[in-house]
C-alpha positions in Angstrom: 6.9 -11.1 109.8 8.8 -10.6 106.5 6.9 -10.8 103.2 7.7 -10.0 99.6 7.7 -6.3 98.8 5.2 -6.6 96.0 2.8 -8.4 98.3 3.0 -5.7 100.9 2.5 -3.0 98.3 -0.5 -4.7 96.9 -2.0 -5.3 100.3 -1.6 -1.6 101.1 -3.7 -0.8 98.0 -1.0 1.3 96.3 -0.8 -0.9 93.3 -1.6 -4.3 91.9 1.0 -7.0 92.6 2.1 -6.9 88.9 2.3 -3.1 89.0 4.2 -3.3 92.3 6.8 -5.6 90.6 7.2 -3.0 87.9 7.8 -0.3 90.4 10.4 -2.4 92.2 12.2 -3.1 88.9 12.2 0.6 88.0 13.9 1.5 91.3 11.0 3.3 92.7 10.7 1.4 96.0 12.9 1.9 99.0 13.3 0.0 102.3 14.8 1.9 105.1 16.1 4.5 102.7 17.8 2.0 100.4 16.5 1.4 96.9 15.5 -2.2 96.2 15.2 -3.6 92.7 15.1 -7.4 93.4 11.6 -8.9 93.0 12.4 -11.5 95.7 13.3 -8.9 98.4 11.3 -9.1 101.6 10.5 -6.6 104.4 8.5 -6.4 107.6 6.1 -3.5 107.9 6.3 -3.6 111.7 10.1 -3.0 111.6 10.9 -1.5 108.2 10.0 1.7 106.5 8.9 1.1 103.0 8.3 3.9 100.5 6.8 3.7 97.0 7.5 6.7 94.8 8.2 8.6 97.9 5.0 7.6 99.6 5.3 5.6 102.9 3.4 2.4 103.2 1.1 2.5 106.3 1.5 -0.1 109.0 -1.4 -2.6 108.7 -4.3 -2.3 111.1 -4.1 -5.5 113.2 -7.3 -7.5 113.2 -8.0 -10.4 115.6 -11.3 -12.3 115.3 -12.6 -15.3 117.3 -15.0 -17.4 115.3 -17.0 -20.5 116.3 -16.5 -22.6 113.3 -19.4 -24.8 112.4 -19.2 -28.1 110.6 -19.1 -28.0 106.8 -16.7 -25.1 106.5 -13.0 -25.5 105.4 -10.3 -23.7 107.2 -8.7 -22.0 104.2 -8.8 -18.5 102.6 -10.2 -20.0 99.4 -11.1 -23.5 98.4 -10.5 -24.9 94.8 -13.4 -27.2 95.2 -15.8 -24.3 95.9 -16.7 -25.4 99.4 -17.7 -22.7 101.9 -14.7 -21.4 103.9 -14.5 -19.8 107.3 -13.9 -16.4 105.7 -17.4 -16.6 104.2 -18.6 -16.2 107.8 -16.9 -12.9 108.6 -17.1 -10.7 105.5 -14.4 -8.3 106.6 -12.7 -6.1 104.1 -9.3 -6.5 105.7 -7.3 -9.5 104.6 -7.2 -12.1 107.4 -6.3 -15.8 107.5 -7.0 -18.6 109.9 -4.5 -19.5 112.6 -4.0 -23.3 112.3 -6.8 -25.5 111.0 -9.9 -27.4 112.0 -11.0 -30.0 109.5 -14.3 -29.7 107.7 -16.1 -32.0 110.2 -14.7 -30.3 113.3 -16.1 -27.3 115.1 -15.2 -24.6 117.6 -12.7 -22.0 118.4 -10.7 -20.5 115.5 -8.8 -17.3 115.3 -8.7 -15.2 112.1 -6.0 -12.5 112.0 -3.5 -10.6 109.8 -0.9 -10.8 112.5 1.6 -13.3 111.1 3.8 -13.3 114.2 1.0 -14.3 116.5 -0.1 -17.0 114.1 3.4 -18.4 114.0 3.7 -18.4 117.8 0.4 -20.1 118.3 0.9 -22.8 115.7 4.5 -23.8 115.9 5.0 -26.9 118.1 8.1 -25.5 119.8 5.9 -23.0 121.8 3.6 -25.8 123.0 0.5 -23.7 123.3 -2.3 -25.9 124.6 -5.4 -26.6 122.6 -8.4 -28.2 124.4 -11.0 -30.2 122.5 -14.3 -31.7 123.5 -14.5 -35.1 121.9 -17.7 -37.0 121.7 -16.6 -40.6 121.3 -18.3 -44.0 120.9 -17.8 -46.2 123.9 -16.7 -45.6 127.5 -13.0 -45.3 128.0 -11.5 -47.0 131.1 -8.7 -45.4 133.2 -6.2 -47.6 131.4 -7.4 -46.3 128.0 -6.9 -42.7 129.2 -3.4 -43.7 130.5 -2.5 -45.1 127.1 -3.4 -41.8 125.5 -1.0 -40.0 127.9 1.9 -42.5 127.5 1.7 -42.5 123.7 0.1 -44.3 120.8 1.9 -45.4 117.6 0.1 -43.9 114.6 1.0 -44.4 111.0 3.1 -41.3 110.9 4.9 -41.9 114.3 4.1 -41.9 118.0 1.7 -39.4 119.4 0.1 -38.6 122.8 -2.2 -36.2 124.5 -1.1 -33.7 127.2 -4.2 -34.2 129.3 -7.5 -36.1 129.1 -10.6 -35.9 131.2 -14.0 -37.6 131.2 -16.7 -34.9 131.0 -19.8 -37.0 130.9 -21.8 -39.1 128.5 -24.0 -38.8 125.5 -26.4 -41.4 124.0 -23.7 -43.0 121.9 -20.8 -43.0 124.4 -18.6 -40.5 126.4 -17.5 -36.9 126.2 -13.9 -36.2 126.8 -11.7 -33.1 127.2 -8.5 -33.7 125.3 -5.5 -31.3 125.6 -2.9 -31.2 122.9 0.3 -29.2 122.5 1.2 -30.3 119.1 -0.7 -31.1 116.0 -0.7 -33.4 113.0 -3.4 -34.0 110.5 -6.6 -35.2 112.3 -4.4 -36.2 115.2 -7.0 -36.1 117.9 -9.4 -38.2 115.9 -6.7 -40.7 115.0 -5.4 -41.0 118.6 -8.8 -41.7 120.0 -9.7 -44.2 117.2 -6.4 -46.0 117.8 -7.4 -46.8 121.4 -10.8 -48.0 120.3 -13.0 -44.8 120.6 -13.9 -43.3 117.3 -14.9 -39.6 117.4 -18.5 -38.6 116.5 -18.0 -34.9 117.2 -15.0 -32.7 117.9 -15.1 -29.2 119.2 -12.2 -27.0 120.0 -13.0 -25.3 123.3 -9.8 -23.4 124.2 -6.6 -22.1 122.7 -4.1 -21.3 125.4 -5.9 -19.0 127.8 -8.7 -18.1 125.4 -12.0 -20.0 125.8 -14.7 -20.3 123.1 -17.3 -19.3 125.7 -20.9 -19.0 124.6 -20.3 -17.7 121.1 -22.9 -19.3 118.8 -21.8 -21.5 115.9 -21.1 -19.5 112.8 -20.7 -16.2 114.7 -17.5 -14.2 115.4 -16.3 -11.4 117.6 -13.2 -9.3 117.9 -10.6 -10.1 120.5 -10.0 -7.6 123.2 -6.5 -6.1 123.7 -6.2 -8.1 126.9 -7.0 -11.3 125.1 -4.4 -10.7 122.4 -1.8 -9.9 125.1 -2.8 -13.1 126.9 -2.2 -15.2 123.7 1.2 -13.6 123.2 2.0 -14.4 126.9 0.9 -18.0 126.5 3.1 -18.4 123.4 6.0 -17.2 125.5 5.4 -20.2 127.8 4.0 -18.3 130.7 0.2 -18.8 130.5 -0.9 -21.9 128.7 0.5 -24.7 130.9 -2.0 -26.2 133.2 -4.9 -24.0 132.1 -6.2 -25.9 129.1 -9.4 -27.3 130.6 -12.8 -27.2 128.8 -14.3 -25.0 131.5 -16.6 -23.3 129.1 -18.1 -26.5 127.9 -21.5 -28.0 128.6 -22.6 -28.1 132.2 -23.6 -31.1 134.3 -20.5 -33.2 133.5 -18.5 -35.5 135.8 -15.0 -34.7 136.7 -13.7 -38.3 137.1 -10.5 -39.7 135.5 -8.7 -36.4 134.8 -5.1 -37.2 133.8 -2.3 -35.0 132.8 1.1 -35.8 131.4 4.1 -34.2 133.1 5.7 -31.5 130.9 9.1 -32.7 129.6 10.0 -29.7 127.5 9.9 -31.4 124.2 7.4 -32.6 121.6 7.1 -35.6 119.4 7.0 -33.7 116.1 4.3 -31.5 115.0 2.9 -29.6 112.0 1.8 -26.0 112.4 -0.8 -26.5 109.7 -2.4 -29.5 111.2 -6.1 -30.3 111.2 -8.1 -31.9 114.1 
């Protein structure tokens, strides 16, 4: 993933961003052997060789963390309102950022990484990586309500639909559903369910592509294994996510009735890689 040279230099710890800009302007930075003096120039550390005053920038150590986001945390690197962010939960020295978003009231699986390419593949709607959510809704959806979610609902920003929906069981205020999405707009899961008459009390992301949340406690995190990272790349290539997005790691003792899935048609109804759920 290409980024501005001064940003890459600063991230490598060789200079502050302002000093990096001075070095570029002075002709002391080279990319693949060519001197670069434009401050807007970009490069990719995974593909390009960057030297600063003859010193080669090291390739960044890739970091992949799975976190169980609790309620009350915003999914940003920093918050201008001073609210706690998901980065407050990890305390790593390496610069990482969240892949996609979960709104402040939502919970569950979130990936933190410094791998821009993987983040792009997992969040861009064209790759249709499935995300599975456990939604605690008020009321008891009928089969026709679930069918409406599959066929599509008109929201204020256009039509939207789920990829699959399943009744997991009940809670004291209503029903628990597994909802599978392959696109995302702001609070789309909540708005979809409210549109068919079932407002959401609690929303937990249980799965991203082939990666389950598992039994990781709320507020805790763990590194992904090399196999899990490879599986995420595989899913984004379209060869692992389809048909596997079930909330199999969710609470036990649920019913399996009314499981519906929309046939994949190769497209999407518009999405936003920065969406919140």
